[in-house]
GUMI-843330 format. One record per residue (C-alpha): residue number from 1; residue in one letter; x, y, z. Coordinates in Angstrom, 2 decimals, always signed. Layout:
<nodes>
NODE num residu       x       y       z
NODE NUM      A       X       Y       Z
...
</nodes>
This chain:
<nodes>
NODE num residu       x       y       z
NODE   1      X   -2.30   +7.81  -12.34
NODE   2      X   -2.82   +4.11  -12.99
NODE   3      X   -0.17   +2.61  -15.24
NODE   4      X   -1.48   -0.93  -15.17
NODE   5      X   -5.06   -2.04  -14.76
NODE   6      X   -4.42   -5.59  -13.56
NODE   7      X   -2.59   -7.21  -10.62
NODE   8      X   +1.20   -7.40  -10.92
NODE   9      X   +2.30  -11.02  -10.88
NODE  10      X   +5.48  -12.98  -11.52
NODE  11      X   +8.51  -10.90  -12.44
NODE  12      X   +7.13   -7.59  -11.21
NODE  13      X   +5.96   -9.21   -7.99
NODE  14      X   +9.41  -10.65   -7.51
NODE  15      X  +11.28   -7.41   -8.13
NODE  16      X   +8.96   -4.90   -6.53
NODE  17      X   +7.47   -6.92   -3.69
NODE  18      X   +9.61   -9.81   -2.56
NODE  19      X  +12.89   -7.92   -2.83
NODE  20      X  +11.44   -5.00   -0.89
NODE  21      X   +9.41   -6.49   +1.97
NODE  22      X   +8.63   -3.12   +3.56
NODE  23      X   +6.34   -2.38   +0.60
NODE  24      X   +4.16   -5.35   +1.53
NODE  25      X   +3.15   -4.19   +4.98
NODE  26      X   -0.52   -3.43   +5.29
NODE  27      X   -0.91   -0.36   +7.47
NODE  28      X   +2.80   +0.38   +7.49
NODE  29      X   +2.77   +3.66   +5.63
NODE  30      X   +2.48   +6.79   +7.73
NODE  31      X   +0.10   +9.15   +5.97
NODE  32      X   +0.79  +12.86   +5.85
NODE  33      X   -2.91  +13.67   +6.01
NODE  34      X   -5.98  +12.05   +7.47
NODE  35      X   -7.44   +9.03   +5.68
NODE  36      X  -10.93   +9.20   +4.26
NODE  37      X  -13.56   +9.29   +7.02
NODE  38      X  -14.78   +5.80   +6.26
NODE  39      X  -11.22   +4.56   +6.78
NODE  40      X  -10.86   +6.32  +10.13
NODE  41      X  -12.26   +3.31  +12.00
NODE  42      X   -9.28   +1.19  +10.93
NODE  43      X   -6.93   +3.93  +12.17
NODE  44      X   -8.57   +4.43  +15.54
NODE  45      X   -9.50   +0.79  +16.18
NODE  46      X   -6.83   -1.93  +16.60
NODE  47      X   -6.60   -4.17  +13.54
NODE  48      X   -7.51   -7.81  +13.89
NODE  49      X   -4.59  -10.19  +13.74
NODE  50      X   -4.55  -11.81  +10.33
NODE  51      X   -4.64  -15.61  +10.25
NODE  52      X   -2.34  -17.18   +7.66
NODE  53      X   -4.19  -18.99   +4.88
NODE  54      X   -4.11  -22.74   +5.45
NODE  55      X   -2.62  -24.79   +2.61
NODE  56      X   -2.24  -28.55   +2.76
NODE  57      X   +1.24  -30.05   +2.47
NODE  58      X   +2.66  -33.53   +3.10
NODE  59      X   +5.31  -31.93   +5.33
NODE  60      X   +6.07  -28.69   +7.14
NODE  61      X   +7.57  -27.25   +3.94
NODE  62      X   +6.09  -25.71   +0.83
NODE  63      X   +9.09  -26.49   -1.37
NODE  64      X  +12.73  -27.55   -1.24
NODE  65      X  +15.17  -25.67   -3.50
NODE  66      X  +18.58  -27.29   -3.94
NODE  67      X  +18.25  -28.77   -0.47
NODE  68      X  +17.03  -25.54   +1.17
NODE  69      X  +13.49  -25.67   +2.55
NODE  70      X  +10.85  -23.00   +2.14
NODE  71      X   +8.76  -23.46   +5.30
NODE  72      X   +5.05  -23.94   +4.83
NODE  73      X   +4.19  -21.30   +7.45
NODE  74      X   +6.31  -18.74   +5.60
NODE  75      X   +4.44  -19.52   +2.39
NODE  76      X   +1.07  -19.27   +4.16
NODE  77      X   +2.01  -15.91   +5.69
NODE  78      X   +3.19  -14.54   +2.36
NODE  79      X   +0.02  -15.72   +0.63
NODE  80      X   -2.05  -13.92   +3.24
NODE  81      X   -0.02  -10.74   +2.83
NODE  82      X   -0.40  -10.82   -0.96
NODE  83      X   -4.14  -11.37   -0.71
NODE  84      X   -4.40   -8.50   +1.78
NODE  85      X   -2.52   -6.23   -0.63
NODE  86      X   -5.07   -6.93   -3.34
NODE  87      X   -7.93   -6.25   -0.95
NODE  88      X   -6.34   -2.90   -0.06
NODE  89      X   -6.40   -2.06   -3.78
NODE  90      X  -10.05   -3.04   -3.99
NODE  91      X   -9.24   -6.28   -5.83
NODE  92      X  -11.02   -9.42   -4.64
NODE  93      X   -9.44  -12.58   -6.06
NODE  94      X  -12.24  -14.90   -7.29
NODE  95      X  -12.21  -18.43   -5.88
NODE  96      X  -11.52  -19.91   -9.30
NODE  97      X   -8.30  -17.85   -9.52
NODE  98      X   -7.03  -18.62   -6.03
NODE  99      X   -5.15  -21.75   -7.17
NODE 100      X   -3.29  -19.65   -9.73
NODE 101      X   -2.49  -16.99   -7.12
NODE 102      X   -1.21  -19.65   -4.71
NODE 103      X   +1.01  -21.06   -7.44
NODE 104      X   +2.38  -17.62   -8.26
NODE 105      X   +3.23  -16.90   -4.64
NODE 106      X   +5.03  -20.23   -4.25
NODE 107      X   +6.95  -19.71   -7.49
NODE 108      X   +7.98  -16.22   -6.39
NODE 109      X   +9.37  -17.61   -3.13
NODE 110      X  +11.27  -20.24   -5.10
NODE 111      X  +12.63  -17.50   -7.37
NODE 112      X  +13.71  -15.49   -4.35
NODE 113      X  +15.51  -18.50   -2.88
NODE 114      X  +17.30  -19.21   -6.16
NODE 115      X  +18.48  -15.61   -6.36
NODE 116      X  +19.63  -15.71   -2.73
NODE 117      X  +21.60  -18.91   -3.40
NODE 118      X  +23.19  -17.41   -6.50
NODE 119      X  +24.14  -14.24   -4.61
NODE 120      X  +25.62  -16.24   -1.74
NODE 121      X  +27.56  -18.41   -4.17
NODE 122      X  +29.12  -15.30   -5.66
NODE 123      X  +30.19  -14.03   -2.24
NODE 124      X  +27.51  -11.45   -1.57
NODE 125      X  +26.89  -10.66   +2.11
NODE 126      X  +24.54   -8.27   +3.85
NODE 127      X  +26.06   -4.89   +4.66
NODE 128      X  +25.08   -4.35   +8.29
NODE 129      X  +25.08   -0.58   +7.89
NODE 130      X  +22.57   -0.85   +5.05
NODE 131      X  +20.51   -3.34   +7.07
NODE 132      X  +20.38   -0.92  +10.01
NODE 133      X  +19.49   +1.99   +7.71
NODE 134      X  +16.73   +0.01   +6.01
NODE 135      X  +15.34   -1.13   +9.35
NODE 136      X  +15.23   +2.44  +10.65
NODE 137      X  +13.54   +3.56   +7.45
NODE 138      X  +10.90   +0.86   +7.86
NODE 139      X  +10.34   +1.74  +11.50
NODE 140      X  +10.08   +5.39  +10.50
NODE 141      X   +7.05   +4.56   +8.36
NODE 142      X   +5.11   +3.87  +11.55
NODE 143      X   +3.78   +6.53  +13.92
NODE 144      X   +5.43   +4.71  +16.84
NODE 145      X   +7.71   +1.77  +17.58
NODE 146      X   +4.78   +0.04  +19.26
NODE 147      X   +2.84   +0.06  +15.98
NODE 148      X   +5.89   -1.38  +14.21
NODE 149      X   +5.85   -4.35  +16.59
NODE 150      X   +2.07   -4.63  +16.19
NODE 151      X   +2.56   -4.89  +12.42
NODE 152      X   +5.09   -7.68  +12.95
NODE 153      X   +2.63   -9.49  +15.18
NODE 154      X   -0.16   -9.09  +12.62
NODE 155      X   +2.09  -10.69  +10.02
NODE 156      X   +2.87  -13.54  +12.44
NODE 157      X   +6.60  -12.78  +12.15
NODE 158      X   +9.21  -12.34  +14.87
NODE 159      X  +11.62   -9.43  +14.56
NODE 160      X  +14.52  -11.89  +14.23
NODE 161      X  +12.82  -13.67  +11.33
NODE 162      X  +12.04  -10.33   +9.74
NODE 163      X  +15.68   -9.23  +10.02
NODE 164      X  +16.79  -12.50   +8.43
NODE 165      X  +14.47  -11.91   +5.48
NODE 166      X  +15.51   -8.26   +5.29
NODE 167      X  +19.19   -9.22   +5.05
NODE 168      X  +18.40  -11.78   +2.37
NODE 169      X  +16.34   -9.30   +0.37
NODE 170      X  +19.10   -6.65   +0.50
NODE 171      X  +21.68   -9.18   -0.69
NODE 172      X  +19.41  -10.22   -3.56
NODE 173      X  +18.66   -6.60   -4.37
NODE 174      X  +22.39   -5.84   -4.65
NODE 175      X  +23.00   -8.93   -6.77
NODE 176      X  +20.14   -8.07   -9.15
NODE 177      X  +21.38   -4.50   -9.44
NODE 178      X  +24.97   -5.51  -10.16
NODE 179      X  +24.04   -8.29  -12.58
NODE 180      X  +21.16   -6.82  -14.57
NODE 181      X  +20.63   -3.08  -14.01
NODE 182      X  +23.28   -2.00  -16.50
NODE 183      X  +21.48   -4.00  -19.20
NODE 184      X  +18.24   -2.01  -18.82
NODE 185      X  +17.73   +1.23  -20.70
NODE 186      X  +14.56   +3.33  -21.01
NODE 187      X  +14.61   +6.31  -23.37
NODE 188      X  +12.26   +9.27  -23.39
NODE 189      X  +11.00   +7.98  -26.73
NODE 190      X  +10.02   +4.73  -24.97
NODE 191      X   +8.09   +6.60  -22.31
NODE 192      X   +6.36   +8.84  -24.88
NODE 193      X   +5.33   +5.82  -26.95
NODE 194      X   +3.87   +4.16  -23.86
NODE 195      X   +2.01   +7.36  -22.98
NODE 196      X   +0.58   +7.71  -26.50
NODE 197      X   -0.38   +4.03  -26.74
NODE 198      X   -2.21   +3.93  -23.38
NODE 199      X   -4.24   +7.14  -23.06
NODE 200      X   -6.83   +5.62  -20.73
NODE 201      X   -4.13   +4.98  -18.10
NODE 202      X   -3.54   +8.69  -17.63
NODE 203      X   -7.06   +9.97  -17.16
NODE 204      X   -7.29  +11.82  -13.84
NODE 205      X  -10.83  +11.62  -12.39
NODE 206      X  -12.46  +14.59  -10.74
NODE 207      X  -10.94  +15.21   -7.32
NODE 208      X  -11.43  +17.75   -4.57
NODE 209      X   -9.41  +18.85   -1.58
NODE 210      X  -11.12  +19.64   +1.67
NODE 211      X  -10.54  +20.36   +5.33
NODE 212      X  -12.97  +19.46   +8.06
NODE 213      X  -13.71  +19.90  +11.73
NODE 214      X  -15.16  +16.77  +13.29
NODE 215      X  -17.36  +16.67  +16.39
NODE 216      X  -17.59  +12.98  +17.20
NODE 217      X  -20.84  +11.29  +18.13
NODE 218      X  -21.73   +7.61  +17.83
NODE 219      X  -24.38   +6.41  +15.40
NODE 220      X  -26.42   +5.01  +18.29
NODE 221      X  -25.92   +8.04  +20.56
NODE 222      X  -28.82   +9.44  +22.53
NODE 223      X  -30.80  +12.42  +21.24
NODE 224      X  -29.14  +14.56  +23.89
NODE 225      X  -25.64  +13.54  +22.81
NODE 226      X  -26.48  +14.20  +19.16
NODE 227      X  -27.89  +17.62  +20.01
NODE 228      X  -24.80  +18.51  +22.02
NODE 229      X  -22.42  +17.56  +19.19
NODE 230      X  -24.48  +19.47  +16.63
NODE 231      X  -24.55  +22.54  +18.87
NODE 232      X  -20.73  +22.44  +19.09
NODE 233      X  -20.52  +22.30  +15.30
NODE 234      X  -22.93  +25.21  +14.92
NODE 235      X  -20.98  +27.25  +17.46
NODE 236      X  -17.74  +26.58  +15.57
NODE 237      X  -19.40  +27.61  +12.31
NODE 238      X  -20.49  +30.86  +13.93
NODE 239      X  -16.93  +31.55  +15.05
NODE 240      X  -15.73  +31.00  +11.47
NODE 241      X  -18.36  +33.39  +10.13
NODE 242      X  -17.15  +35.95  +12.66
NODE 243      X  -13.68  +35.90  +11.12
NODE 244      X  -11.67  +33.12  +12.80
NODE 245      X   -9.45  +30.95  +10.58
NODE 246      X  -10.91  +27.54   +9.73
NODE 247      X   -7.54  +25.82  +10.21
NODE 248      X   -7.10  +27.38  +13.65
NODE 249      X  -10.56  +26.20  +14.66
NODE 250      X   -9.77  +22.71  +13.40
NODE 251      X   -6.58  +22.53  +15.47
NODE 252      X   -8.47  +23.71  +18.54
NODE 253      X  -11.77  +21.87  +18.20
NODE 254      X  -11.63  +18.94  +15.78
NODE 255      X  -11.84  +15.46  +17.26
NODE 256      X  -10.43  +13.79  +14.14
NODE 257      X   -6.83  +12.71  +13.38
NODE 258      X   -6.40  +15.61  +10.93
NODE 259      X   -6.72  +18.25  +13.65
NODE 260      X   -2.95  +18.75  +13.81
NODE 261      X   -2.94  +19.51  +10.06
NODE 262      X   -5.64  +22.14  +10.45
NODE 263      X   -8.25  +19.64   +9.32
NODE 264      X   -6.68  +19.10   +5.89
NODE 265      X   -7.73  +15.81   +4.26
NODE 266      X   -5.77  +16.25   +1.04
NODE 267      X   -7.21  +15.41   -2.37
NODE 268      X   -9.75  +12.61   -2.76
NODE 269      X  -12.04  +11.26   -5.45
NODE 270      X  -15.51   +9.87   -5.38
NODE 271      X  -16.22   +6.69   -3.40
NODE 272      X  -13.37   +7.45   -0.98
NODE 273      X  -15.46   +9.14   +1.68
NODE 274      X  -18.67   +8.13   +3.41
NODE 275      X  -21.60   +9.16   +1.23
NODE 276      X  -22.95  +12.21   +3.13
NODE 277      X  -19.43  +13.68   +3.33
NODE 278      X  -18.75  +13.02   -0.36
NODE 279      X  -22.07  +14.49   -1.51
NODE 280      X  -21.51  +17.66   +0.49
NODE 281      X  -17.88  +18.12   -0.59
NODE 282      X  -18.46  +17.58   -4.32
NODE 283      X  -21.47  +19.91   -4.34
NODE 284      X  -19.55  +22.85   -2.82
NODE 285      X  -17.64  +25.71   -4.39
NODE 286      X  -13.96  +26.29   -3.58
NODE 287      X  -13.68  +28.39   -0.42
NODE 288      X  -17.17  +27.51   +0.79
NODE 289      X  -17.82  +26.08   +4.27
NODE 290      X  -20.74  +23.73   +4.81
NODE 291      X  -23.38  +23.63   +7.50
NODE 292      X  -22.90  +20.68   +9.90
NODE 293      X  -22.94  +17.39   +7.95
NODE 294      X  -23.88  +14.22   +9.86
NODE 295      X  -22.06  +10.95   +9.13
NODE 296      X  -21.56   +7.81  +11.19
NODE 297      X  -18.53   +9.52  +12.75
NODE 298      X  -20.36  +12.63  +13.95
NODE 299      X  -20.88  +16.16  +12.65
NODE 300      X  -18.45  +17.71  +10.17
NODE 301      X  -17.88  +21.27   +9.08
NODE 302      X  -16.36  +20.95   +5.60
NODE 303      X  -14.32  +23.59   +3.80
NODE 304      X  -13.57  +22.97   +0.12
NODE 305      X  -10.06  +24.21   -0.67
NODE 306      X   -9.45  +23.02   -4.25
NODE 307      X  -11.02  +21.15   -7.16
NODE 308      X   -9.40  +19.30  -10.07
NODE 309      X  -11.74  +18.51  -12.93
NODE 310      X  -11.44  +15.24  -14.85
NODE 311      X   -8.75  +15.37  -17.51
NODE 312      X   -5.69  +13.69  -18.98
NODE 313      X   -2.45  +14.12  -17.09
NODE 314      X   +0.22  +15.83  -19.24
NODE 315      X   +3.18  +13.73  -20.36
NODE 316      X   +5.75  +15.81  -18.47
NODE 317      X   +3.89  +15.14  -15.23
NODE 318      X   +3.95  +11.34  -15.59
NODE 319      X   +7.03  +10.58  -17.68
NODE 320      X   +9.20   +9.73  -14.65
NODE 321      X   +6.60   +7.27  -13.38
NODE 322      X   +6.31   +5.67  -16.81
NODE 323      X  +10.08   +5.39  -17.05
NODE 324      X  +10.22   +3.72  -13.64
NODE 325      X   +7.42   +1.34  -14.64
NODE 326      X   +9.15   +0.34  -17.89
NODE 327      X  +12.47   -0.07  -16.08
NODE 328      X  +10.91   -2.50  -13.59
NODE 329      X   +9.19   -4.43  -16.39
NODE 330      X  +12.40   -4.85  -18.35
NODE 331      X  +14.45   -5.67  -15.29
NODE 332      X  +11.82   -8.26  -14.37
NODE 333      X  +12.05   -9.82  -17.81
NODE 334      X  +15.85  -10.16  -17.52
NODE 335      X  +15.59  -11.70  -14.06
NODE 336      X  +12.86  -14.10  -15.21
NODE 337      X  +14.98  -15.28  -18.14
NODE 338      X  +17.90  -15.84  -15.76
NODE 339      X  +15.69  -17.78  -13.35
NODE 340      X  +14.25  -19.94  -16.11
NODE 341      X  +17.80  -21.08  -16.89
NODE 342      X  +18.60  -21.62  -13.22
NODE 343      X  +15.51  -23.77  -12.73
NODE 344      X  +16.58  -26.10  -15.53
NODE 345      X  +19.80  -26.82  -13.59
NODE 346      X  +18.31  -26.82  -10.08
NODE 347      X  +16.66  -29.51   -7.99
NODE 348      X  +13.29  -28.09   -6.99
NODE 349      X  +10.72  -30.15   -5.13
NODE 350      X   +7.33  -28.40   -4.96
NODE 351      X   +5.38  -30.00   -2.14
NODE 352      X   +2.01  -28.32   -2.75
NODE 353      X   -0.58  -29.48   -5.27
NODE 354      X   -0.66  -26.20   -7.16
NODE 355      X   -0.34  -25.15  -10.80
NODE 356      X   +3.25  -24.40  -11.78
NODE 357      X   +3.45  -20.89  -13.22
</nodes>
C-alpha cells in the first residue's frame, strides 16, 4: 500500500525520521526473506562507503541556534543519508530541486535542535534504560554486530556520536509525546474518509510468491563452468520430479541467501527481479516448477507458490496504516506550529546560502 505518492518533507520528516534515527539507516533492516535477485549483489558485496555531500559554508558550522552550533559535517552527513533514502525508494532528486532539499534538511536539523533545547529547559533527560533498549533494538536489526559497525562507518559516524544523537532523539521523542500526543485524535470516520477520497493509493498491483534454488555461475564463466552449473540444476529438478520436497532441496543445494528459508523469496511485483527471473515467475501457474532459468547470478529452479491479482485493498486491511499516517500528519502539524512560534523568539543564524523553508 502506498499512502502518499510524494517524498515526505518538513513536519513528517522531522517526526518520523529525525526523531527516530534508526529508520534512516540504509541497509540496516534485517530481511526475513531473500531480497530480489538483482539486489543480491548489494547483500553479498560490501557496500561502498558513502561520501558526505559537500556544501560550502563560511565556517565549520551549518547553523547556530540560540548559541548552539549545528556542525557542517553533521549536516552534510544527514543530507547524504536523506538523498540515499530517496534513491532506495526509486526517487532521484532533480538538480533543480536539490537546493530545496538542502534547505529542508537544514531546517529539520534546526527544528530538532530547538525541540532538544525546549526539552532540556523543561528538565527532560535521557533514560539510560531506554537508551540501552533502543540501542539493542537497532543492533538487532543487523545480521551481526560487525555489520552494525560497518553501517556506522558508512554513515561517517562514531558510535559515541551516534549514542549522543540517540539520547537527544529519545528526549525529544518523549517531550513531543508528552506535549502534543494527547491533542491528536483520529477517528474511524477520518480513516474511512481518507480511504474513500484516495482510491488510487490502495491499489495492490499483481504480485507473486516464489521459491528458488540457485546454482551460481558468473556471467563471464567458461562454457565448462556454465555446463556444470546447468547440469546441477537439471539433476535437482529430476530429484524434485522423483518426489523430493522443493524446500528440502533448496536447503541442501541452493547457493543463494534464501537457502535457509527453503528458497522462499516472499511476494514480489514486477520490476523487482532480474528480467529472465521475472518473466519465468509471472508466466507460471501456482505449484509449477520451472526448467533451469539463466540469469546473471546463475541457474534458478523456480517454484511459484502463490499469486495475488491486481485489486483494491479492503478498508479493514489498511485502516490501521491510514490511522497511523493521519496521526503522524496531525502530530507534525502541531509540532510545526509550535516550532514556528519558537523560531520567532529564537536567535537562529543560518550559515548556508540555501532557501529557507
